[in-house]
Structures are given as structure tokens and as C-alpha cells.
Biopython code that builds the backbone (N, CA, C, O; Angstrom):
import numpy as np
from Bio.PDB.StructureBuilder import StructureBuilder

atoms = [
    (1, "MET", "N", (85.272, -52.920, -99.405)),
    (1, "MET", "CA", (83.781, -52.909, -99.358)),
    (1, "MET", "C", (83.251, -52.275, -100.618)),
    (1, "MET", "O", (83.776, -51.267, -101.091)),
    (2, "THR", "N", (82.219, -52.865, -101.154)),
    (2, "THR", "CA", (81.585, -52.361, -102.384)),
    (2, "THR", "C", (80.765, -51.132, -102.076)),
    (2, "THR", "O", (79.926, -51.135, -101.176)),
    (3, "GLU", "N", (81.020, -50.067, -102.843)),
    (3, "GLU", "CA", (80.193, -48.868, -102.687)),
    (3, "GLU", "C", (78.833, -49.127, -103.345)),
    (3, "GLU", "O", (78.754, -49.671, -104.447)),
    (4, "LYS", "N", (77.761, -48.723, -102.640)),
    (4, "LYS", "CA", (76.401, -48.972, -103.160)),
    (4, "LYS", "C", (75.651, -47.653, -103.193)),
    (4, "LYS", "O", (75.860, -46.761, -102.370)),
    (5, "ALA", "N", (74.758, -47.568, -104.191)),
    (5, "ALA", "CA", (73.885, -46.405, -104.291)),
    (5, "ALA", "C", (72.531, -46.924, -104.763)),
    (5, "ALA", "O", (72.408, -48.022, -105.308)),
    (6, "GLU", "N", (71.520, -46.088, -104.530)),
    (6, "GLU", "CA", (70.160, -46.433, -104.980)),
    (6, "GLU", "C", (69.596, -45.289, -105.759)),
    (6, "GLU", "O", (69.907, -44.127, -105.497)),
    (7, "TYR", "N", (68.742, -45.625, -106.745)),
    (7, "TYR", "CA", (68.063, -44.585, -107.496)),
    (7, "TYR", "C", (66.630, -45.023, -107.677)),
    (7, "TYR", "O", (66.357, -46.136, -108.128)),
    (8, "ASP", "N", (65.708, -44.130, -107.319)),
    (8, "ASP", "CA", (64.273, -44.405, -107.437)),
    (8, "ASP", "C", (63.767, -43.768, -108.739)),
    (8, "ASP", "O", (63.613, -42.549, -108.812)),
    (9, "ALA", "N", (63.517, -44.566, -109.735)),
    (9, "ALA", "CA", (63.042, -44.069, -111.041)),
    (9, "ALA", "C", (61.551, -44.386, -111.187)),
    (9, "ALA", "O", (61.031, -44.331, -112.302)),
    (10, "THR", "N", (60.849, -44.715, -110.099)),
    (10, "THR", "CA", (59.437, -45.007, -110.185)),
    (10, "THR", "C", (58.703, -43.767, -110.712)),
    (10, "THR", "O", (58.990, -42.637, -110.318)),
    (11, "GLY", "N", (57.767, -44.012, -111.595)),
    (11, "GLY", "CA", (56.995, -42.920, -112.147)),
    (11, "GLY", "C", (57.574, -42.295, -113.401)),
    (11, "GLY", "O", (56.882, -41.572, -114.117)),
    (12, "LEU", "N", (58.868, -42.578, -113.674)),
    (12, "LEU", "CA", (59.508, -42.056, -114.894)),
    (12, "LEU", "C", (59.286, -42.971, -116.040)),
    (12, "LEU", "O", (59.210, -44.186, -115.857)),
    (13, "LEU", "N", (59.177, -42.419, -117.246)),
    (13, "LEU", "CA", (59.022, -43.246, -118.447)),
    (13, "LEU", "C", (60.279, -43.210, -119.283)),
    (13, "LEU", "O", (61.104, -42.301, -119.188)),
    (14, "CYS", "N", (60.393, -44.255, -120.119)),
    (14, "CYS", "CA", (61.520, -44.436, -121.033)),
    (14, "CYS", "C", (61.766, -43.122, -121.831)),
    (14, "CYS", "O", (60.801, -42.517, -122.298)),
    (15, "PRO", "N", (63.007, -42.679, -121.992)),
    (15, "PRO", "CA", (64.255, -43.334, -121.594)),
    (15, "PRO", "C", (64.791, -42.815, -120.262)),
    (15, "PRO", "O", (65.944, -43.097, -119.937)),
    (16, "LEU", "N", (64.009, -42.071, -119.474)),
    (16, "LEU", "CA", (64.532, -41.448, -118.258)),
    (16, "LEU", "C", (65.129, -42.386, -117.229)),
    (16, "LEU", "O", (66.195, -42.082, -116.693)),
    (17, "PRO", "N", (64.476, -43.549, -116.915)),
    (17, "PRO", "CA", (65.135, -44.443, -115.906)),
    (17, "PRO", "C", (66.524, -44.801, -116.250)),
    (17, "PRO", "O", (67.394, -44.765, -115.380)),
    (18, "VAL", "N", (66.800, -45.166, -117.536)),
    (18, "VAL", "CA", (68.151, -45.581, -117.936)),
    (18, "VAL", "C", (69.087, -44.365, -117.946)),
    (18, "VAL", "O", (70.216, -44.455, -117.465)),
    (19, "LEU", "N", (68.641, -43.260, -118.476)),
    (19, "LEU", "CA", (69.498, -42.064, -118.511)),
    (19, "LEU", "C", (69.907, -41.590, -117.137)),
    (19, "LEU", "O", (71.067, -41.238, -116.919)),
    (20, "ARG", "N", (68.980, -41.578, -116.217)),
    (20, "ARG", "CA", (69.285, -41.103, -114.846)),
    (20, "ARG", "C", (70.128, -42.142, -114.120)),
    (20, "ARG", "O", (71.001, -41.770, -113.336)),
    (21, "ALA", "N", (69.898, -43.431, -114.354)),
    (21, "ALA", "CA", (70.710, -44.454, -113.751)),
    (21, "ALA", "C", (72.147, -44.377, -114.246)),
    (21, "ALA", "O", (73.093, -44.573, -113.482)),
    (22, "ASN", "N", (72.299, -44.088, -115.541)),
    (22, "ASN", "CA", (73.620, -43.911, -116.120)),
    (22, "ASN", "C", (74.369, -42.770, -115.419)),
    (22, "ASN", "O", (75.552, -42.901, -115.104)),
    (23, "ARG", "N", (73.685, -41.675, -115.182)),
    (23, "ARG", "CA", (74.277, -40.540, -114.488)),
    (23, "ARG", "C", (74.739, -40.952, -113.076)),
    (23, "ARG", "O", (75.834, -40.593, -112.642)),
    (24, "LYS", "N", (73.882, -41.713, -112.373)),
    (24, "LYS", "CA", (74.254, -42.164, -111.031)),
    (24, "LYS", "C", (75.465, -43.113, -111.038)),
    (24, "LYS", "O", (76.333, -43.050, -110.167)),
    (25, "LEU", "N", (75.493, -44.005, -112.062)),
    (25, "LEU", "CA", (76.614, -44.971, -112.162)),
    (25, "LEU", "C", (77.923, -44.224, -112.355)),
    (25, "LEU", "O", (78.953, -44.668, -111.848)),
    (26, "ARG", "N", (77.918, -43.127, -113.055)),
    (26, "ARG", "CA", (79.160, -42.355, -113.290)),
    (26, "ARG", "C", (79.766, -41.885, -111.967)),
    (26, "ARG", "O", (80.982, -41.719, -111.870)),
    (27, "GLU", "N", (78.925, -41.668, -110.941)),
    (27, "GLU", "CA", (79.410, -41.209, -109.644)),
    (27, "GLU", "C", (80.052, -42.342, -108.825)),
    (27, "GLU", "O", (80.757, -42.080, -107.850)),
    (28, "LEU", "N", (79.811, -43.582, -109.216)),
    (28, "LEU", "CA", (80.334, -44.726, -108.460)),
    (28, "LEU", "C", (81.709, -45.157, -108.993)),
    (28, "LEU", "O", (81.989, -45.011, -110.183)),
    (29, "PRO", "N", (82.571, -45.696, -108.097)),
    (29, "PRO", "CA", (83.822, -46.272, -108.561)),
    (29, "PRO", "C", (83.564, -47.611, -109.317)),
    (29, "PRO", "O", (82.489, -48.197, -109.190)),
    (30, "VAL", "N", (84.544, -48.072, -110.087)),
    (30, "VAL", "CA", (84.401, -49.356, -110.713)),
    (30, "VAL", "C", (84.163, -50.421, -109.666)),
    (30, "VAL", "O", (84.853, -50.445, -108.647)),
    (31, "GLY", "N", (83.219, -51.290, -109.886)),
    (31, "GLY", "CA", (82.850, -52.322, -108.922)),
    (31, "GLY", "C", (81.711, -51.883, -108.005)),
    (31, "GLY", "O", (81.186, -52.692, -107.240)),
    (32, "GLY", "N", (81.332, -50.627, -108.073)),
    (32, "GLY", "CA", (80.231, -50.114, -107.286)),
    (32, "GLY", "C", (78.917, -50.643, -107.792)),
    (32, "GLY", "O", (78.815, -50.980, -108.972)),
    (33, "GLU", "N", (77.914, -50.732, -106.960)),
    (33, "GLU", "CA", (76.609, -51.269, -107.355)),
    (33, "GLU", "C", (75.507, -50.224, -107.201)),
    (33, "GLU", "O", (75.431, -49.512, -106.200)),
    (34, "LEU", "N", (74.677, -50.158, -108.203)),
    (34, "LEU", "CA", (73.514, -49.278, -108.185)),
    (34, "LEU", "C", (72.261, -50.088, -108.218)),
    (34, "LEU", "O", (72.086, -50.931, -109.098)),
    (35, "THR", "N", (71.375, -49.850, -107.271)),
    (35, "THR", "CA", (70.070, -50.481, -107.240)),
    (35, "THR", "C", (69.062, -49.468, -107.805)),
    (35, "THR", "O", (68.943, -48.347, -107.310)),
    (36, "VAL", "N", (68.354, -49.886, -108.833)),
    (36, "VAL", "CA", (67.394, -48.987, -109.489)),
    (36, "VAL", "C", (65.999, -49.582, -109.319)),
    (36, "VAL", "O", (65.793, -50.780, -109.516)),
    (37, "ARG", "N", (65.055, -48.735, -108.955)),
    (37, "ARG", "CA", (63.635, -49.129, -108.872)),
    (37, "ARG", "C", (62.885, -48.389, -109.953)),
    (37, "ARG", "O", (62.980, -47.166, -110.058)),
    (38, "ALA", "N", (62.131, -49.129, -110.766)),
    (38, "ALA", "CA", (61.423, -48.468, -111.859)),
    (38, "ALA", "C", (60.054, -49.139, -112.030)),
    (38, "ALA", "O", (59.858, -50.320, -111.745)),
    (39, "THR", "N", (59.112, -48.301, -112.517)),
    (39, "THR", "CA", (57.753, -48.840, -112.776)),
    (39, "THR", "C", (57.431, -48.853, -114.242)),
    (39, "THR", "O", (56.385, -49.381, -114.617)),
    (40, "ASP", "N", (58.285, -48.291, -115.114)),
    (40, "ASP", "CA", (58.036, -48.287, -116.537)),
    (40, "ASP", "C", (58.233, -49.706, -117.081)),
    (40, "ASP", "O", (59.319, -50.269, -116.947)),
    (41, "PRO", "N", (57.193, -50.293, -117.693)),
    (41, "PRO", "CA", (57.304, -51.661, -118.241)),
    (41, "PRO", "C", (58.493, -51.865, -119.189)),
    (41, "PRO", "O", (59.072, -52.949, -119.261)),
    (42, "ALA", "N", (58.840, -50.791, -119.915)),
    (42, "ALA", "CA", (59.938, -50.868, -120.864)),
    (42, "ALA", "C", (61.284, -51.096, -120.172)),
    (42, "ALA", "O", (62.234, -51.568, -120.796)),
    (43, "ALA", "N", (61.360, -50.763, -118.895)),
    (43, "ALA", "CA", (62.640, -50.922, -118.146)),
    (43, "ALA", "C", (63.063, -52.384, -118.119)),
    (43, "ALA", "O", (64.254, -52.683, -118.023)),
    (44, "GLU", "N", (62.100, -53.298, -118.202)),
    (44, "GLU", "CA", (62.379, -54.720, -118.151)),
    (44, "GLU", "C", (63.318, -55.154, -119.251)),
    (44, "GLU", "O", (64.156, -56.034, -119.058)),
    (45, "SER", "N", (63.171, -54.521, -120.427)),
    (45, "SER", "CA", (64.106, -54.847, -121.533)),
    (45, "SER", "C", (65.204, -53.775, -121.649)),
    (45, "SER", "O", (66.297, -54.063, -122.135)),
    (46, "ASP", "N", (64.918, -52.548, -121.207)),
    (46, "ASP", "CA", (65.897, -51.461, -121.362)),
    (46, "ASP", "C", (67.143, -51.670, -120.551)),
    (46, "ASP", "O", (68.242, -51.447, -121.058)),
    (47, "PHE", "N", (67.017, -52.101, -119.276)),
    (47, "PHE", "CA", (68.213, -52.237, -118.453)),
    (47, "PHE", "C", (69.135, -53.364, -118.890)),
    (47, "PHE", "O", (70.350, -53.169, -118.911)),
    (48, "PRO", "N", (68.605, -54.553, -119.245)),
    (48, "PRO", "CA", (69.513, -55.577, -119.790)),
    (48, "PRO", "C", (70.241, -55.097, -121.064)),
    (48, "PRO", "O", (71.434, -55.346, -121.236)),
    (49, "ALA", "N", (69.504, -54.408, -121.949)),
    (49, "ALA", "CA", (70.135, -53.884, -123.177)),
    (49, "ALA", "C", (71.172, -52.825, -122.843)),
    (49, "ALA", "O", (72.244, -52.815, -123.448)),
    (50, "TYR", "N", (70.893, -51.942, -121.910)),
    (50, "TYR", "CA", (71.849, -50.958, -121.480)),
    (50, "TYR", "C", (73.124, -51.558, -120.964)),
    (50, "TYR", "O", (74.213, -51.083, -121.285)),
    (51, "CYS", "N", (73.002, -52.632, -120.140)),
    (51, "CYS", "CA", (74.170, -53.323, -119.603)),
    (51, "CYS", "C", (74.962, -54.010, -120.717)),
    (51, "CYS", "O", (76.193, -53.965, -120.703)),
    (52, "ARG", "N", (74.309, -54.623, -121.652)),
    (52, "ARG", "CA", (75.004, -55.249, -122.783)),
    (52, "ARG", "C", (75.797, -54.193, -123.552)),
    (52, "ARG", "O", (76.952, -54.424, -123.911)),
    (53, "GLN", "N", (75.200, -53.073, -123.798)),
    (53, "GLN", "CA", (75.838, -52.023, -124.590)),
    (53, "GLN", "C", (76.991, -51.321, -123.885)),
    (53, "GLN", "O", (77.951, -50.899, -124.528)),
    (54, "THR", "N", (76.898, -51.196, -122.566)),
    (54, "THR", "CA", (77.944, -50.425, -121.820)),
    (54, "THR", "C", (78.974, -51.325, -121.159)),
    (54, "THR", "O", (80.030, -50.852, -120.740)),
    (55, "GLY", "N", (78.682, -52.613, -121.062)),
    (55, "GLY", "CA", (79.629, -53.545, -120.388)),
    (55, "GLY", "C", (79.423, -53.628, -118.899)),
    (55, "GLY", "O", (80.145, -54.375, -118.238)),
    (56, "HIS", "N", (78.456, -52.885, -118.317)),
    (56, "HIS", "CA", (78.175, -53.011, -116.910)),
    (56, "HIS", "C", (77.509, -54.369, -116.689)),
    (56, "HIS", "O", (76.917, -54.933, -117.609)),
    (57, "GLU", "N", (77.607, -54.882, -115.479)),
    (57, "GLU", "CA", (77.010, -56.202, -115.177)),
    (57, "GLU", "C", (75.637, -56.047, -114.521)),
    (57, "GLU", "O", (75.482, -55.359, -113.512)),
    (58, "LEU", "N", (74.676, -56.687, -115.106)),
    (58, "LEU", "CA", (73.336, -56.748, -114.530)),
    (58, "LEU", "C", (73.379, -57.862, -113.485)),
    (58, "LEU", "O", (73.268, -59.040, -113.825)),
    (59, "VAL", "N", (73.536, -57.499, -112.243)),
    (59, "VAL", "CA", (73.675, -58.492, -111.171)),
    (59, "VAL", "C", (72.352, -59.215, -110.939)),
    (59, "VAL", "O", (72.314, -60.434, -110.772)),
    (60, "SER", "N", (71.253, -58.428, -110.932)),
    (60, "SER", "CA", (69.930, -59.034, -110.727)),
    (60, "SER", "C", (68.834, -58.134, -111.273)),
    (60, "SER", "O", (68.971, -56.915, -111.375)),
    (61, "ALA", "N", (67.758, -58.790, -111.613)),
    (61, "ALA", "CA", (66.537, -58.111, -112.069)),
    (61, "ALA", "C", (65.365, -58.845, -111.436)),
    (61, "ALA", "O", (65.178, -60.042, -111.656)),
    (62, "ALA", "N", (64.589, -58.130, -110.658)),
    (62, "ALA", "CA", (63.481, -58.770, -109.928)),
    (62, "ALA", "C", (62.242, -57.858, -109.975)),
    (62, "ALA", "O", (62.314, -56.708, -110.410)),
    (63, "ARG", "N", (61.146, -58.386, -109.531)),
    (63, "ARG", "CA", (59.899, -57.659, -109.483)),
    (63, "ARG", "C", (59.396, -57.662, -108.045)),
    (63, "ARG", "O", (59.321, -58.711, -107.405)),
    (64, "ASP", "N", (59.045, -56.453, -107.535)),
    (64, "ASP", "CA", (58.484, -56.327, -106.221)),
    (64, "ASP", "C", (57.116, -55.667, -106.426)),
    (64, "ASP", "O", (56.990, -54.444, -106.376)),
    (65, "GLY", "N", (56.103, -56.493, -106.655)),
    (65, "GLY", "CA", (54.770, -55.957, -107.001)),
    (65, "GLY", "C", (54.847, -55.290, -108.375)),
    (65, "GLY", "O", (55.188, -55.931, -109.369)),
    (66, "GLU", "N", (54.531, -54.021, -108.414)),
    (66, "GLU", "CA", (54.563, -53.280, -109.675)),
    (66, "GLU", "C", (55.939, -52.707, -109.961)),
    (66, "GLU", "O", (56.169, -52.178, -111.048)),
    (67, "VAL", "N", (56.851, -52.799, -109.018)),
    (67, "VAL", "CA", (58.157, -52.181, -109.135)),
    (67, "VAL", "C", (59.212, -53.197, -109.623)),
    (67, "VAL", "O", (59.347, -54.298, -109.089)),
    (68, "LEU", "N", (59.939, -52.776, -110.650)),
    (68, "LEU", "CA", (61.070, -53.576, -111.152)),
    (68, "LEU", "C", (62.309, -53.105, -110.391)),
    (68, "LEU", "O", (62.541, -51.907, -110.230)),
    (69, "VAL", "N", (63.089, -54.067, -109.933)),
    (69, "VAL", "CA", (64.306, -53.728, -109.175)),
    (69, "VAL", "C", (65.510, -54.336, -109.869)),
    (69, "VAL", "O", (65.604, -55.553, -110.028)),
    (70, "PHE", "N", (66.445, -53.458, -110.286)),
    (70, "PHE", "CA", (67.651, -53.889, -110.985)),
    (70, "PHE", "C", (68.874, -53.533, -110.122)),
    (70, "PHE", "O", (68.937, -52.464, -109.516)),
    (71, "VAL", "N", (69.840, -54.463, -110.089)),
    (71, "VAL", "CA", (71.126, -54.160, -109.458)),
    (71, "VAL", "C", (72.184, -54.242, -110.553)),
    (71, "VAL", "O", (72.346, -55.269, -111.213)),
    (72, "ILE", "N", (72.897, -53.131, -110.728)),
    (72, "ILE", "CA", (73.911, -53.033, -111.780)),
    (72, "ILE", "C", (75.263, -52.791, -111.125)),
    (72, "ILE", "O", (75.389, -51.925, -110.260)),
    (73, "ARG", "N", (76.284, -53.558, -111.537)),
    (73, "ARG", "CA", (77.644, -53.338, -111.074)),
    (73, "ARG", "C", (78.439, -52.630, -112.151)),
    (73, "ARG", "O", (78.477, -53.065, -113.303)),
    (74, "LYS", "N", (79.063, -51.553, -111.771)),
    (74, "LYS", "CA", (79.828, -50.757, -112.698)),
    (74, "LYS", "C", (81.104, -51.493, -113.116)),
    (74, "LYS", "O", (81.812, -52.031, -112.264)),
    (75, "ARG", "N", (81.404, -51.522, -114.418)),
    (75, "ARG", "CA", (82.639, -52.086, -114.941)),
    (75, "ARG", "C", (83.599, -51.046, -115.340)),
    (75, "ARG", "O", (84.695, -51.363, -115.803)),
]
sb = StructureBuilder()
sb.init_structure("model")
sb.init_model(0)
sb.init_chain("A")
sb.init_seg("    ")
for serial, (resi, resn, name, xyz) in enumerate(atoms, 1):
    if name == "N":
        sb.init_residue(resn, " ", resi, " ")
    sb.init_atom(name, np.array(xyz, "f"), 0.0, 1.0, " ", f" {name:<3s}", serial, name[0])
structure = sb.get_structure()
């Protein structure tokens, strides 16, 4: 079973959503998934760039009203 975690980064501004998500990902085993919720518009480009740079998989990126929701799988 895939270990899952969530992190609420709503209200935080760049670079905090990515930095805090990175900290949470470190706690997960390889293959674990982190769901991040963020309201910073920069997160829309920051999380895909973060995944490209770190090798983690961006499973999905969606919008729920004003909230951006990212699912990242740890590699």
C-alpha cells in the first residue's frame, strides 16, 4: 500500500510551499505520495520545476477554486 501524506501550504508564499513540501517528502518512503494544497500563484510553475529538478513524479496538478492541488510521488 502506498503511504500518503498531505500538506496544507495555503496562505504561504514562494518559496515556502515547495520548501515545506520537500521537508514532508523526506519523511515518506520511496513511492509515497504527498498531496499539497497551495494558494500562491507561483506554485503552479514551482511544483513542476521542483519535480523536474529532484526527479520526483508530479502525479497530478489541479485547481479547486482558488486552491492548487498537487500530488507528488517520491522517487
